[in-house]
N, C-alpha and C positions, 0 to 999 in steps of 0.2 A: 504494500500500500504506500503510495507516494508520501513523502514528507513535504509539507507545503508551507509557503510563506515564511513565518517566523521560525519554523523548525529548520535546523541544519540537517544535512544528510546523515549525520552520525548521532547527535544527541541534542536534546533541548530540555531545559528544566523549566517547569511551570509550577510555581509554588502557590498552593491554595490554602488559605486559612491559618497559615503560620508564617513567622518571619524568616525562618531558616530551617534547613533539614535537621541540624543537630538539636534544635529546640522542640522538635515534634515527638509525640508519643510513638508514632508509626511513620516510617518512610515508605511511600508507595512508588512502585515503578510500573511503567506500561510502555506500549509501543503504539505507533500510528497504524491502526488496522481497522478500517471502517467495516461494519458499523459498531464494532466492539468498543473501540477507543480511537478518537481522532480529534484534530484541532478544528474549531469553528469559531470565528470571531474572537480569536485570541484565548479561547477556553478549551479545555479537554472535555469532550462530550462522548456520547455513545451509550449503548445499552449496558455495557459493562461499567464504564466510568460513572454514569449516572447512579447506578446501584451502589457502587463502592463509596462514592461521596455521601450518599444518603445514609449508608451504613455508619460511616464515621461520625456524621452529624448526630444521628440518633443515639449512638453509643457514647457521645461526648468525648471522642478521642481526637486530639490534635494530630495533624498530619502534614507532610510535605509530599509532593508528587513530581516525579521526573519522567518525561517521555524520552525514550531512547530506542536504539535498535534492539531487537528482541534478545540478542545474545547478551547484551549488557543488562537489560531489564531483568531477565530471569537469573543472570549470574549474580547480581547483587542480592537477590532474595535467597539464592542458594548458599551464599557465603557470609551474610551479615545478619546477626540477630536484630530484630526490630524492623526488618524490611519485608514487604509483601508485594508480590507481583500480580497484576491482573491484565487481561482476562486469560487465565491459564487453563489448559485442558488437564483434567485429572486422569492421568494415565497410570498404568501399573508401574511403569519405569520410574515415574516421578513420585509415586505414592509415599514412600518412606522419607523422601527428601524434604517434605514440607508439612506444615500444619495447615489444614484446609478450612476455608470458610465457603460454604456452598449450599445449594447450587445457584449460580447466577443465571444459568440457562442449561438446557440439554440440546446439543447441536449434532447435526450429521456431518460426517466428512465425505466429501465428494471428489471424484475425478472429473475435471471439466476439460473441454476442448474448444478449439476455435470453431466458430460457426461455419458450417459447410465442410469441415474436415471429414475425411473418410475413415478416421480412427473411431471404431465402434466396438469396444471390448464387450464381449458377452457376459463376462464375469471377472472376478479378481484374477484368476489364473490366466485368463486371456489378456488382461491388462498388463501383465508382467512382460509381455512381448515389447512394450513400448517404453520410450524414455519419458519419465515422469518428473516434472519439475516441482520444487518445493522451496521453502525458506529455511536456511540453515538454523538448526537448533529449535525450530518450531516443532510442535507436537506432531505435525504431519510428517516431518522427516523421521521421527522416532517410529511412528506408526508404519510407514512404508518399509523401514528397515526390519521391524518385527514381522511384517507380513512377507518378508523376503523378496521384495521387488529388486531385481538385479540392476536396473538402470535408473538410478536416482540422480537427479541433477539439482543440487542445492545452491541457491544464490543467497546473497547477503540480505535481501529483502524481497517481499512478494512482488513489488512492482517490476523489479529486474526479471523475476521469473515469468511474469505475464508478458513482458516484452519478448522473452525467448519464445513463448508460445505463439505470439503474433508473427514472429520471424520464422517459425517452423523449426527452431532449434530444439524444442521439446515437443512431444506429442500430446501430453496430458499434464495437468497441474492438479495437485492435491490441495483442497481448500475446505474451510468449514462451510456448512450450508448457509449460515448467516452472511458470510463474506461473499458467497456466490450471489445471493439475492441483492446485496449492495452493488456488486458489479453490474448486475442486470439493470438496476435502477439508474446507474450512472451511464448506461448505454454502451457498456463494453461488449465486444464482439465475441462472446463466449456462450457455451451451452453445456448442460449437464451430460456427462457420459456414463457415470456409474456411481452408486452409493457404496461406500466401502466400510463405514462404521458409524456408530453413534457415540457421542462424548459428553461427559458432564463438564461444564465450564465453571471455573471457580476463581477464588482469590487464594493464592498460595503464599504462605508466610514461612520465613525461616523458622525451623523448629526451636531455635533459641529465643524466639520472641515470647514476651510475657504471656503466659497461658491465660491470665485473667483478661487481658486485652482481647485475645482471640475469642474467648468465651463471650465477651460483650459484643464483638462484631457478629458472631454467629447468632446470638440472641436478637440483635437488630435485624439481621437478614430474615430470620424466622418470622419476626413480627411483620416485616414488609411483605413476605409471601402471604401471611394470614390476612392482612388487611387490604390486599389487592394492589399495593404499590408496585410490586415487581411486575405484575401483569400490565399495569399502566405504562411503565417504562418500556417494557418489551414492545408493546403495541406502537409506541412512538416511532420505532425504528423498523417496522415491518413494511 
């Protein structure tokens, strides 16, 4: 997903609600990945971002947030107590690495192709004949590896992967269902080729993060699900 306007190609910090990262109870990291999290009018929005910021406000937790390439965003949460990354897929490989606040949503993982392409995999095994693009260190790269796809082409970000698809350098691209719907709304020349999995999308915190803060965040999310706030946020981005 392209990094736009005030975002640099590598990283951009956007601090909300606190003066500096070291003063925050929790440090949040994310990436530019529409419709999960993205910049609009100088603010981070999206169905993941809107939920996370509502969680923090309801829980009374101060926070700072940095938007970066995914490798940095998830790397900080993996290595530093007090850091949480969103919107992260809860995979088996990641399960023990984080403490989880979930679900922000349940999403499908798809293989998409360029409109008009004659690449039409009948099933997962058939799809393994093709070169499949993804984003480095994204959950889709892990999923493709676990499913033993032999021809994985991982770029630094999803926009670079989509450009490869447009140029015919990859045959298919692995994306979330929500991201695919955002691409279609933006008029991108892609279409669904195959559903390969369903995934729980979450907020993933370093396991050294204060357990009391994580419990407060989970309680706030549970409340949002019960009172319909989550559904309202998700509906905004459909």
